[in-house]
C-alpha positions in Angstrom: 66.2 34.8 -197.2 64.7 38.2 -196.8 63.3 40.0 -193.6 60.5 42.7 -194.2 59.0 44.8 -191.5 55.4 45.7 -192.5 53.4 48.4 -190.4 49.9 47.3 -190.0 48.3 50.4 -188.0 45.0 48.6 -187.5 46.3 45.6 -185.9 46.0 46.1 -182.3 43.8 43.3 -180.9 44.4 39.8 -180.3 42.0 38.9 -183.0 43.6 41.3 -185.5 47.0 39.3 -184.6 45.4 36.1 -185.2 44.1 36.9 -188.6 47.5 38.5 -189.6 49.5 35.5 -188.3 47.0 33.1 -190.2 47.4 35.1 -193.4 51.3 35.0 -193.3 51.0 31.3 -192.8 49.1 30.8 -195.7 51.8 31.8 -197.9 54.4 29.5 -199.0 57.9 30.8 -198.3 56.9 33.3 -195.3 57.1 33.0 -191.8 56.3 35.1 -189.2 59.0 36.2 -187.1 58.0 38.8 -184.6 54.5 40.6 -184.3 53.8 43.3 -182.0 50.7 45.9 -182.0 50.9 47.7 -185.4 54.0 45.8 -186.9 55.2 42.2 -188.2 58.4 41.0 -188.8 58.3 38.4 -191.7 61.2 36.2 -193.2 60.5 35.1 -197.0 62.6 33.1 -199.1 62.1 34.2 -202.7 59.9 37.2 -203.5 56.5 36.6 -201.8 56.2 40.3 -200.6 53.6 40.9 -202.4 51.6 37.9 -201.7 51.9 38.2 -198.1 50.6 41.9 -198.3 47.8 40.5 -200.2 46.9 37.9 -197.5 47.4 40.1 -194.8 44.8 43.1 -196.6 42.5 40.1 -197.5 42.3 39.1 -193.8 40.9 42.8 -193.2 44.1 44.9 -192.2 45.7 47.7 -194.2 49.6 47.4 -194.6 50.8 50.9 -194.6 54.4 50.3 -196.2 53.7 48.2 -199.1 
């Protein structure tokens, strides 16, 4: 297991938070551990980081630290 912290500058509203949460949940092997405005802590099994970043960006948010 690996834990990553992603900086998501535009994630400030509850709607954005829900979109990011849904995007992370859609990726097998990824679990959202903590979400705060502008940041998400995600636990990964395997090498799913690229898929998580892609899903978050498809949900309309930009990840600053890919």
